[in-house]
N, C-alpha and C positions, 0 to 999 in steps of 0.2 A: 579206551573207547570214549569215556565220559570224560578225560582230560581234553579230547577233542572238542567235544560237545561243549563243555564249558570258556573253550577257547574262541569259539565263533559266536558266543553269545557275547563275550566282553568286546569283541570285535564289531559286533553289529551296536553295540551300546555306545559306544566310543564314536562310532558313525555317525549316530544322531547327533551326540553332542557336540562334534564338530560340524555339521551341517546348522545347528541352534546359533552356534557363535559367527558361523559366517553371516547367516542370516540377519543377526544384529549389526554387524559390520554391515551389511547392505544395507540396512535402514538407516545408520548414522549417518554414512556419507552421502546417501544420494536423497536423504528426505530430513533428516534434525540437522544436519549443520547448513546444507544452503537456507534454510527457514532461519536459523539464527544469525546467518550474515545477512538476511533481507530484513531481521527485523533491527539489527545493529545499525544498517545504512537508514532505514525509517526514524529512527531513535535521534541521529545524528541531523539529520534533516531537518527535524522538528524543535532541536537546540539551536537550528540557526534560525529561527523564524523571528522576524522584526515587521517594525511597522512599515507601509508602504510595500511590502513582497506582494506579488500577484500570488495567487492560490487556487488550488480548485478541490473540491473535498472529495469525499469517495462517492458520493451522490452526483458527481458531476455539475456543481454549483462552483461557478467561476466568481472571483471577489478577489479586493484587495484589503489587506491585514490592517486595521486600525489600532489595534491595540491587541495585548498578550500577555496574559494573565497566567504567570509562573506559578504561584501558589495554589491557584483552583486548576492549574492545566487548562485553562480553557485559551479562546482567540475570539474577538471580533471582528466580523468582516462586512465590511460596505462592499453592498451589492447595489449599484447605482441608487444610493440615497437609503436604504435599507440596512439598518445593522442588526446583524444575525452574530449569535453566539454560539459556537461548537467546540466540543471537546479537542484538543490538539491533535488527538491521534483519527481524528477525522478529516486529517489533511491528505490528499493523495499526492500531489504535484505542489514545490513552491520554485515559482520564477524571482531572485531575487529583484530589488525595485533598481540595483543599480545597471540593470540588462545585461545581467550574467547568462548562463545558459541556465536550463532548467533542472531542478535538482527533483529525482523521483525515484522509488527504491526500483532496483532490478527487476522486470519479470517480462516474458515475453509475451503475456496476455494484456500489459500494461500499454503495449505499443499499438496492439489492434485497436484495444476499447479505446485511445485516445484519437485515435483517426477516426475512430464510428463516431465521436462524441462531438467532433469539430461542426458535423452539417447540424444536430440538433441544436446548437451553440447559435449557429448563423440564422435558424429558424427563429428562435425566443426572441432573438435580437430584434428581428423583423416585426415581429410579434408585439413586442412592445413598443416599436416606432409607430406602429400603428396605434397603438391604444392611447400614445401621448397625442396623435394628431387626433383623435377621436375625443380625448378629454379637452382638447384645445379647443375644437370647434363648439364645442359647449357652451 
């Protein structure tokens, strides 16, 4: 009788160990591995940034690369005559100056947010045009 009880207890602990191993495998293949691929794509995108490229930051600021400082890992953007310095990691999307396709890390939310960010850009351009007209009138 004790032999049977011992066998069932051993089988129960084996099943819990198998369950934990399966859970770790699930986490690796569905969370950790895709995130690493996305990080590698983002790093390769950042390594290809050069002067003249059009970029969008993670804050959805659009500008043209004026200078890339590899030592400090910063990039200087020209945003309509205003020069701003950002960390390289703040770049979300890069469009090469030679007219190539935009390079951005693959993500489903990025396509949705990009479509949503186009309307505010048009509004900000109209606002900046109005402010330039006002300052010219003064």
